[in-house]
N, C-alpha and C positions, 0 to 999 in steps of 0.2 A: 248293166245300166240303173238299174233297181237296187241292187247289193252294195254300188256304189254311191248312190243317192242316201241310201239306209244310212251307210259307214258315217258317213260325212254330217249326215241330221243329229244321228247321237253321239258323234264325236265334238259338236260344235254345242250339244247341250251340256253334256259332259263339263266341257271347258269351263260353260259358265256356273256350273253347278260348284265347281272346285275355287274359281274367285271369290263368287258368295261368300264363302266360308275362310275366306284368307284373306287379312288386309293388306292393300299394297304397301310396299317400301318399310319393312320391321326391318328394325337391328337384330339381327342372328349371330350368331359362332356355331361354328364347329362343333361336333360332338367331343364331350370330358371323356375319358376311358371309361366312368362311371356309366355317364350318361350315354355311349356306346353299346357299352354291355346290357342294358336294359333294353335299347332302342334293338339291336339285334335280334335278342331272344322274343319280343313282337314281331318282328317284321318276317324273321325266320318262319313263325304258325301264320300269320297274314300271309305270306309268298303259297306255301306250303296248300293254304286252303282255297287259293286262287287260283294255282294249276291245277284243280280238280274240276276246275268250272270247262274246262275242256276238253273233248273228245275227238274219234271219229267222226263226230255229225259237226261238233260246234267248233270256229277257228277264233282262236285270238286275234283281233285285229287291229287293236290299241292297248298298250301297259304305258300310264303315265307315270309310275314309279321310277323317280331316278335315286341311286345309290350314293349317292353325291349329296347328301342331306344336310340341311344345319339346322338346329334349334333354335326358337325364337326367342329374346329376349324381352319382348312388350308383349308378356300372354300372362293370365292369369290362372294357368293352370300348372301341374306339378312340371310337366315336360311335354312342349306343343313343338313338333315339327312345322318345316315350311312349306310342308305336301300332305296330300293324302293318297291314300292308293286306288287308282280306278282303271278301272280295265271293258274294254267290250269285245262280247264274243259273240259274232255272225254264224247263222246256218251255213253249212257248206250245202253249196249249191248242186253237187254230185251227191248228196246223203238221199236215203228214201224219206225222210222225214220232207225234206225241201222238195221235191220232185211230188208230192202227194197231196200235200198241203199248200205250197207255196207258189211252184212254178203257175198253176192254173190263175192265181191273184196276178203274179206277176203278166201273164201273157193277156190278162183281162185289161190291166192296166196300161201298157205297152200299145196295146190296138186303140185302146180309147185316145193315148198321147199322140198317136198316129194322126189319128183322126180332129186334133185340136181340141177333144174332148174334157173341159177342165170343170168338170161339176162336183156336187157333194157328194154321187156316188164316187168318183175317180177317187176325190180326196179320202171317201170311206174307205175304198181298196187299199189306197197306200199306208193308211194306219193299221191296218188288219195286216196287212206283210210285216211292218215295224215289229209289231206286236208278238207274231209267231217267230221272227226270224233273229231277235235280237235279244240279248242280254246285256244290262247295263248293273254294274255292281263299284260301292264305292266304300271305303272301310277308313273310319274316322278312328284314332287315340285321342283319348282325352277329352273326349268331345263334351261338352259343357251345357248343351241342354238336348230337348226333344219340342218337336211341336206338339206334341201330345201327351196324355199320361197314359204311360202303360196298360193296357186291360181295359181302357175307358175311351168311349168317345168313337172317333173315325178309328181306334186301332182294335182290332178284331185277333183276339189272341189266338195261336198255333202252335203245335205242339213238336217245339224243338230242343230235342235234348242237349243239357249241358249249357242253356243259354239263359240269362238272366231272365230276358225279356223275350218273346217273338210275336210278331203280329202284322197284319196285313192292312193296309191302310191304302185311301183311296187315292186316285191321282192327284185330287186337286191339293194334295198337303207336299208333293213332291214337285220336281218339274225334270224328270230323265229326260222327257220327250217322246218316251215312249207311252202309247196309250195303253191304261190299263193299273193295276192296282201295285202297289210296290210292297215288299215287305222287307221290315225293320228287324233286322235279332241285336238286340243288346248284352254287355258281356259285362261283369263289373256288380256295383253292390247299388242298383239304382232303385232298391227301394228307400234307400235312404235319400234322395230327392224330393223336391218340393215344387206344386205349383206358382210361377210368380205372375200374376195377374198384370203388374204392369208392364212386362215385358210377353206376357201371353205365350208363356214357354214352359216346359217340366226343366227344371235346375238338378242338375248332378250335385250331390255334394260331396266334394275331395275332402279326404283326410290328411292331405299332405298340404304342403303351402307350395307356392308358385316356385319354378324352377329347382325341383326338387327333381331327383333321378326316379320318377314312381311314374308307370303307366298303371291307371286306376278302372280304365273302363277301354273298352271298343266297340264302335254300335259299325254294322253290317246293313246297306241297303241295295238290295237287291232288285228289277226290275226288268218286265220282259214276260216271256213266254214263260205261263204260268203251270204249264205240265212237267217244264224242265226244270223251272225254279222248287218244284214240289219235290222232283228225284234230287235234288243237291240239299235241301233243307233236310231230307232223311238219309243220304246215304256217306254225308260227309261227318266226320268227326270233330265236333266244334270244339269238342274239350281243348285243343291244341290251342284255342285262343283264350278259353277260360286260365289255364295251366300256364300261359306267359302272362299274365297280369303281375304287377307288382303292387302289393300293400304294404 
């Protein structure tokens, strides 16, 4: 019961995130051979990275990627596709981690719900369960901006090999639906960006004009169980993303 409600909650929020970053009813076309070659390179790298988020303890429960993608015509970046890469991983209920850290909390929640106790304590337990048993990951390519300046303000730098920047940001900057901080990893020449005061965002400077077959950056946002995220940050070979960019 708790696992299904957690999945539905996170799934709903991730859908909202995706819709917020994609304008509706844009004109689009199927990738040309040149565009497809560039996209295949970066998509292969992204898929390889995301596949490593799952293991015997963590189950992939949602994957929003559709290989039948289209390239947006109404875009100001070199190449823009009609989707981002979103996955949700939930902790396996038979795992040692679940039985040790999460099941005692779910038992408490179920007991309180059975007694019709819906208060701040119940809500706090539910948030703790989502934080311990969920991983949400979103990957953007050719992202135009960030809600922070890498390395400053709300962006607390963390060490991730081969990333142009990596930082931990507080939850007020994201809408993942999972309580706690999120980790942002950037690839590409983000040092060339600048702060836009009017839009209150850090803008990436693209070297190539719109509608050209280049993927100049990628941004990965991970939210959820922080100990699991820490493992992934240090065990994954992030150079795959870096090497798949085109300049």
